C-alpha positions as CSV (number, residue, x, y, z in Angstrom):
1,M,93.5,130.4,87.6
2,S,95.4,133.3,89.2
3,L,99.3,133.6,89.2
4,D,99.3,132.6,92.9
5,G,97.4,129.4,91.9
6,V,99.8,128.6,89.2
7,L,102.8,129.0,91.5
8,F,101.1,126.8,94.1
9,W,101.0,123.9,91.7
10,V,104.4,124.6,90.2
11,R,105.9,124.2,93.7
12,A,103.7,121.4,94.9
13,V,103.9,119.0,91.9
14,P,107.8,118.6,91.7
15,V,108.0,118.1,95.5
16,L,105.4,115.4,95.4
17,L,107.0,113.8,92.5
18,F,110.4,113.8,94.3
19,I,108.8,112.1,97.3
20,L,106.8,109.6,95.4
21,V,109.7,108.6,93.0
22,G,112.0,108.2,96.1
23,L,109.5,106.0,97.9
24,V,108.9,103.9,94.8
25,L,112.7,103.5,94.2
26,V,113.1,102.3,97.8
27,H,110.3,99.8,97.1
28,E,112.0,98.5,94.0
29,L,115.4,98.4,95.8
30,G,113.8,95.9,98.3
31,H,112.8,93.7,95.2
32,F,116.3,94.2,93.8
33,I,118.2,93.3,97.1
34,M,116.2,90.3,97.7
35,A,116.5,89.0,94.1
36,R,120.2,89.3,94.4
37,L,120.3,87.6,97.7
38,T,118.1,84.7,96.6
39,G,120.0,84.2,93.2
40,V,117.3,85.5,90.9
41,R,118.8,87.3,87.8
42,V,118.0,91.1,87.7
43,L,118.1,92.3,84.1
44,E,117.4,96.0,84.7
45,F,116.8,98.5,87.6
46,G,115.2,101.6,86.0
47,I,114.6,105.1,87.4
48,G,111.4,106.4,85.9
49,F,109.4,104.5,83.3
50,P,110.3,103.9,79.6
51,P,111.0,105.1,77.0
52,K,114.7,104.8,78.0
53,A,116.7,108.1,78.2
54,K,120.1,106.9,79.2
55,V,122.1,103.9,80.4
56,L,123.7,104.9,83.7
57,G,125.8,101.9,84.0
58,H,125.8,98.1,84.3
59,D,127.5,95.3,86.3
60,H,127.9,91.6,85.6
61,E,124.2,91.1,84.9
62,T,122.1,94.2,85.6
63,E,121.7,97.3,83.5
64,Y,120.9,100.6,85.4
65,T,118.8,103.0,83.4
66,L,117.2,106.5,83.5
67,N,113.9,106.7,81.7
68,W,111.9,109.6,80.5
69,L,108.7,109.2,82.6
70,P,109.6,110.5,86.1
71,I,106.8,108.6,87.9
72,G,108.6,106.0,89.8
73,G,110.9,103.0,88.9
74,F,111.1,99.3,88.2
75,V,113.1,96.2,88.5
76,R,113.0,93.8,85.6
77,L,113.7,90.2,86.6
78,E,114.5,87.2,84.3
79,G,111.4,85.1,83.8
80,E,109.0,87.7,85.3
81,E,107.2,88.7,82.1
82,T,108.1,85.9,79.8
83,D,109.0,82.2,80.0
84,S,112.6,81.5,80.5
85,E,114.8,78.4,80.6
86,D,117.4,80.3,82.8
87,P,117.8,78.3,86.0
88,R,118.1,81.7,87.8
89,S,114.8,83.0,86.4
90,L,112.0,84.1,88.8
91,S,109.6,81.6,87.2
92,N,112.0,78.7,87.9
93,A,112.8,79.8,91.5
94,P,111.1,78.0,94.4
95,L,107.9,79.5,95.6
96,S,109.5,80.6,98.8
97,R,112.1,82.7,97.0
98,Q,109.5,84.1,94.7
99,L,107.3,85.2,97.7
100,L,110.3,86.7,99.5
101,I,111.2,88.9,96.5
102,M,107.5,90.0,96.1
103,V,107.1,91.0,99.7
104,A,110.5,92.7,100.0
105,G,109.3,96.0,98.4
106,V,106.5,96.2,101.0
107,G,109.1,95.4,103.7
108,M,111.4,98.3,102.6
109,N,108.4,100.8,102.5
110,L,107.5,99.8,106.0
111,L,111.2,100.2,107.1
112,T,111.2,103.6,105.4
113,A,108.1,104.7,107.2
114,V,109.5,103.7,110.5
115,L,112.8,105.6,109.8
116,L,111.1,108.7,108.6
117,L,108.8,108.9,111.6
118,F,111.7,108.1,113.9
119,A,113.5,111.2,112.4
120,V,110.4,113.3,113.1
121,A,110.0,111.9,116.6
122,W,113.7,112.4,117.5
123,I,114.7,115.6,115.8
124,F,111.4,117.4,116.1
125,N,109.2,115.5,118.6
126,P,106.1,117.5,117.8
127,M,103.4,117.8,120.5
128,V,99.8,118.8,119.8
129,Q,99.0,121.8,122.0
130,P,95.4,123.1,121.3
131,V,95.0,126.9,121.7
132,V,91.8,128.1,123.4
133,A,90.0,130.1,120.8
134,G,86.8,130.8,122.9
135,F,84.3,129.5,125.3
136,A,81.1,127.8,125.0
137,A,78.0,130.1,125.2
138,D,76.2,127.8,127.8
139,G,77.0,129.5,131.1
140,A,80.2,129.4,133.1
141,T,82.5,126.8,131.7
142,P,85.0,124.6,133.7
143,A,87.8,126.4,131.8
144,Q,86.8,129.8,132.9
145,A,86.2,128.6,136.5
146,A,89.8,127.3,136.6
147,G,91.2,130.7,135.3
148,I,91.9,129.5,131.7
149,N,91.9,132.5,129.2
150,A,91.3,132.7,125.5
151,G,94.6,132.5,123.8
152,D,96.1,130.0,126.4
153,T,97.7,126.9,125.1
154,L,96.9,123.6,126.7
155,V,100.2,121.8,127.2
156,S,99.4,118.6,129.3
157,I,96.5,116.9,131.3
158,D,97.5,115.0,134.4
159,G,101.0,115.0,133.0
160,R,100.0,113.4,129.7
161,T,101.0,115.1,126.3
162,H,99.8,114.1,122.8
163,S,102.3,113.8,120.0
164,L,101.5,114.8,116.4
165,L,102.4,111.2,115.5
166,D,99.3,109.9,117.4
167,F,97.6,109.8,114.0
168,G,93.9,110.2,113.7
169,S,91.3,111.9,111.5
170,D,91.2,114.7,114.1
171,P,94.7,116.1,115.1
172,F,93.1,116.9,118.5
173,G,91.5,113.5,118.9
174,G,93.9,112.4,121.7
175,W,93.0,115.6,123.6
176,R,89.3,115.3,123.2
177,S,89.4,111.6,124.2
178,D,91.5,112.5,127.2
179,L,89.1,115.2,128.3
180,L,86.0,113.1,127.7
181,S,87.5,110.1,129.6
182,H,87.8,112.4,132.7
183,A,84.5,114.0,132.4
184,G,83.1,114.7,135.8
185,Q,86.6,114.4,137.4
186,T,89.1,116.8,138.6
187,V,92.3,117.0,136.7
188,T,95.5,119.1,136.8
189,M,96.3,120.8,133.6
190,V,99.4,122.7,132.5
191,V,98.6,125.8,130.3
192,A,100.7,128.4,128.7
193,N,99.9,132.2,128.0
194,S,100.7,133.9,124.9
195,A,104.2,134.7,126.2
196,G,104.9,131.1,126.8
197,E,104.7,131.2,130.5
198,E,103.4,127.9,131.9
199,R,101.2,127.4,135.0
200,S,99.3,124.6,136.5
201,V,95.5,124.8,137.0
202,T,93.0,122.5,138.6
203,V,90.0,121.9,136.6
204,H,86.7,120.0,137.4
205,L,85.6,118.7,134.1
206,R,81.8,118.5,133.4
207,V,79.9,115.8,131.8
208,P,78.7,117.0,128.4
209,D,74.9,116.9,127.8
210,D,72.4,118.5,125.5
211,Q,72.7,121.9,127.4
212,H,76.6,121.7,127.9
213,S,78.9,120.9,125.0
214,G,82.4,119.7,125.9
215,S,83.8,118.6,129.2
216,L,86.1,121.7,129.3
217,G,83.6,124.1,127.4
218,V,86.1,125.6,125.0
219,S,86.6,125.8,121.3
220,M,90.2,124.9,120.2
221,G,92.5,126.0,117.4
222,F,95.4,124.2,116.0
223,S,98.9,124.5,117.5
224,F,102.0,122.2,118.1
225,A,105.3,122.7,119.8
226,Y,108.7,121.0,119.3
227,T,110.1,119.4,122.5
228,A,113.3,117.6,123.3
229,G,113.3,114.0,121.9
230,N,115.3,110.9,122.6
231,P,116.1,107.9,120.3
232,V,114.6,105.2,122.6
233,D,111.1,107.0,122.9
234,A,111.5,107.9,119.2
235,I,111.8,104.3,118.2
236,Q,108.6,103.4,120.1
237,T,106.8,106.4,118.8
238,S,107.8,105.7,115.2
239,I,106.7,102.0,115.3
240,G,103.5,102.9,116.9
241,G,102.9,105.7,114.4
242,T,103.4,103.4,111.5
243,G,100.9,100.9,112.9
244,K,98.4,103.7,113.4
245,A,99.0,105.0,109.8
246,L,98.4,101.5,108.5
247,T,95.2,101.3,110.5
248,L,94.0,104.6,109.0
249,V,94.7,103.3,105.6
250,L,92.6,100.1,106.2
251,V,89.8,102.1,107.6
252,A,90.0,104.4,104.5
253,L,90.0,101.5,102.1
254,G,86.8,100.1,103.8
255,D,85.1,103.6,103.5
256,V,86.1,103.8,99.8
257,G,84.7,100.3,99.1
258,K,81.4,101.3,100.8
259,Q,81.2,104.6,99.0
260,I,81.7,102.9,95.7
261,A,79.1,100.3,96.4
262,T,76.4,102.7,97.8
263,N,77.1,106.2,96.3
264,P,79.8,106.4,93.7
265,T,78.7,109.8,92.5
266,Q,79.9,111.3,95.8
267,G,83.5,111.9,96.6
268,P,85.2,109.6,99.2
269,S,85.7,111.4,102.5
270,G,89.2,111.5,103.9
271,V,90.7,109.9,100.7
272,A,92.9,111.8,98.3
273,G,94.4,110.8,94.9
274,P,97.5,112.3,93.3
275,V,95.8,115.8,92.8
276,G,94.6,116.0,96.4
277,I,98.0,114.8,97.8
278,A,99.7,117.5,95.6
279,A,97.4,120.0,97.1
280,D,98.3,118.9,100.6
281,V,102.0,119.2,99.7
282,G,101.3,122.7,98.5
283,H,99.7,123.7,101.7
284,V,102.6,122.1,103.7
285,L,105.1,124.1,101.7
286,S,103.5,127.4,102.8
287,Q,104.0,126.4,106.5
288,N,106.9,127.5,108.7
289,D,107.3,123.8,109.7
290,A,107.4,122.6,106.2
291,P,110.6,120.3,106.7
292,M,109.0,118.4,109.6
293,L,105.6,118.1,107.9
294,L,107.1,116.9,104.6
295,L,109.1,114.1,106.5
296,L,105.8,113.2,108.3
297,L,103.9,113.2,105.1
298,A,106.5,111.0,103.4
299,G,106.4,108.6,106.2
300,I,102.7,108.3,106.0
301,L,102.9,107.8,102.2
302,S,105.5,105.1,102.5
303,A,103.2,103.2,105.0
304,N,100.3,103.6,102.5
305,L,102.4,102.4,99.6
306,A,103.3,99.3,101.7
307,L,99.8,98.4,102.7
308,I,98.3,99.1,99.2
309,N,100.9,97.0,97.4
310,I,100.3,94.0,99.6
311,L,96.6,93.9,98.6
312,P,95.9,90.7,96.7
313,F,95.0,92.8,93.5
314,P,97.0,92.4,90.2
315,P,99.3,94.0,89.2
316,L,100.2,94.9,92.8
317,D,102.7,92.8,94.6
318,G,99.9,91.2,96.7
319,G,98.2,90.2,93.3
320,K,101.4,88.7,92.1
321,V,101.8,86.8,95.3
322,L,98.3,85.3,94.9
323,I,99.0,84.2,91.3
324,M,102.2,82.6,92.3
325,V,100.4,80.6,95.0
326,V,97.6,79.7,92.7
327,K,99.9,78.5,89.9
328,R,101.8,76.4,92.5
329,V,98.6,74.8,93.8
330,F,97.4,73.8,90.3
331,G,100.8,72.8,89.0
332,M,101.0,75.7,86.4
333,R,104.4,76.7,85.1
334,G,105.9,79.6,83.2
335,V,104.3,82.9,82.3
336,G,101.1,82.5,80.6
337,A,97.6,83.9,80.0
338,L,96.7,84.0,83.6
339,E,99.2,86.8,84.5
340,I,98.5,88.7,81.2
341,A,94.9,88.8,81.7
342,T,94.8,89.6,85.3
343,N,97.4,92.2,85.0
344,L,95.6,94.0,82.3
345,I,92.3,93.8,84.0
346,G,93.8,94.9,87.3
347,F,95.7,97.8,85.7
348,G,92.6,99.1,84.0
349,L,90.6,98.9,87.1
350,L,93.4,100.7,89.1
351,M,93.5,103.5,86.4
352,A,89.8,103.9,86.7
353,F,89.9,104.1,90.4
354,I,92.6,106.7,90.3
355,A,90.7,108.7,87.8
356,W,87.6,108.4,89.9
357,V,89.3,109.8,93.1
358,S,91.2,112.4,91.1
359,F,88.0,113.9,89.7
360,F,86.8,114.6,93.2
361,D,90.2,116.0,94.1
362,I,89.9,118.5,91.2
363,V,86.4,119.4,92.2
364,R,87.5,120.1,95.8
365,A,90.6,122.0,94.6
366,G,88.4,124.3,92.5
367,Q,86.0,125.2,95.4
């Protein structure tokens, strides 16, 4: 590996750890706050994972610790891992309180995702503006006929713009969908030249077929511009963006399940593990728009963490909820073999999955 390659990872990994540890601590803070509100005793709030490095402080019942492994954090509740006769233990709490504590972490991550995307939408309000890289070699194109030149930037179509927060596998998906939905129609587009001077053009879009690719007949490059945002629109955009991010995660999980079932020797498309995410962070850090892109990435990761944690799979929060409900249905009390076995098996499967995804991340990083 070259020196530039080493420096790439030296910058990327600490930034990713900072983001992930922050998001995990926010998640655990949700459990902590809800446990306190519902009267369940919190024994420890840890930053990082044991072994313990330092006791930061304590109050009437909770010890706050700094631990050596900087990969997240945890909240240790009375009666969560062992049987307890304490009336304020988690195992002795009503099922409704137990469920509230378990889902509070997910709720905090969703709230964090909305707040981070709100900051992006209000402070930066980035709009996707494709740059015309060239024209299709299939005769005169609608773009050329309308006087659009190579290097021009597409600003709007019939007054509609497309935000970077309109998540999709293709950053220009909104533009392409808009152009295709108006195929065969006449539209008004605002374009800007390389000097930033805007002009309106009337374009009669064609209907793509085997001989003519694309309704506008251009190839597009990546570009986005900051525009003035306002808090009201930013709230709507952030909530909608969080919902779209969750949808993308659901689709990706379905694709991963299909990939594992049908072709596990091939890397999952569009899914990254820790190594792949670190590579993305490294590329973001090299961009002029790194602060905005890092906020955007943190918001997406927070939404991902929320959805993944609510899956009914031990030892995730959703798995704990499932076990709590099963125990209540069958009248089981205390912390017994069911939790221990399912958590061990679930943890092993999660580690195997992360290793599987990371293997393909490393292969892609070396290409």
